[in-house]
C-alpha positions, 0 to 999 in steps of 0.5 A, a space after each residue: 629743339 627745346 634748348 633752341 626755343 629757350 635761347 635768347 631771341 628765339 620764339 617763346 612758344 612751344 606747340 603741343 598739338 595744333 590747339 595747344 600752345 605753351 608760352 615759356 616767355 618771362 620778364 627775365 628771359 634774357 638773363 635766364 637763357 644763359 643760366 639754363 644753357 650753363 646749367 644744362 651743359 654742366 649737368 650733361 657733362 657732370 660739372 659742379 656749379 657755384 653761384 650766389 643765391 638770394 632767398 628770404 632767409 638771406 644771401 648765401 654762396 652755394 655749390 651744387 651738383 646739378 641733375 635736373 632743370 624744371 619748369 614749375 609754378 611759372 618759373 625755372 628751377 634746378 634740382 641738385 645736391 647742395 654741398 652746404 646743406 649736404 642734401 638735394 635742394 631745389 633752386 630758383 634760377 631768378 635768385 641765382 647770380 654769378 654762376 660759374 662751372 667748377 670741377 667734375 663730380 661722380 653722379 649719385 643716385 638721384 631721388 625725384 624732387 618733391 614738387 608739392 606746394 607744401 614741400 617747396 613753399 613750406 607754410 609757417 604762418 596760418 592766417 585768416 584775412 577778411 577781404 573786400 568782395 571786389 578782390 574775389 578775383 585775386 583770391 581765386 587767381 592766387 589761391 583758388 576758389 576753395 581758399 575763402 568763404 563768403 560772410 553774411 555781410 558779403 566780405 570774404 574770409 580767406 584762410 591760408 599758409 605763408 612761408 615767412 612773416 614778410 610775405 604775409 605783411 606785403 600781401 596784406 598791404 598790397 590790398 590797400 584798405 581792402 583786406 584786414 589780417 585777423 590772425 595771427 593777431 601778433 602780426 597785426 602790429 607788424 602790418 600797422 608798422 609796415 603801413 605807417 613806414 610807407 605813409 611816413 616816407 611819402 609824407 616826408 617826400 611830399 613835405 620836402 617837395 613843398 618846401 621853398 
């Protein structure tokens, strides 16, 4: 029944009981459903799956022995043995392209995946950010009410960890002038360069548009 619900064109809602509705819809459902079906068939029949994988560290070609499909953090993942890393890895389906089924494999003992946020989203950068009070809702929604404290002037002091530098920069810039990165201090220059790059691009576009 679950696989029928996940097929293209099917309803997005699963019912727990008469008062619990689970929405499995996604912007990517039309492309996700074929991936889920292919991976589900491969893991049931014991066939390897090869694909291109796009991650913050770059693009790579992977071949895995698929063992489980998981829905976690509002996204779909496959848990499998990665031939490149020679270890079990979790792969996000929306980052996978050009999937193909390969040869059979002998199934090995499978550990249960560690689904803790720290394991899946390892934090490399500890940050402190001053955020304007009108963005309190974003901090609560994205990181929870315990992720920040209120300063005497009403601004919010956020502390958290990020997996990579670009994530820190784009998150800060997404607030416009509503957030200021305090630490790590060495990334403040990177945020400035990123913002100046955006400003320069649009300034040039406006200037070119006014020519003639």
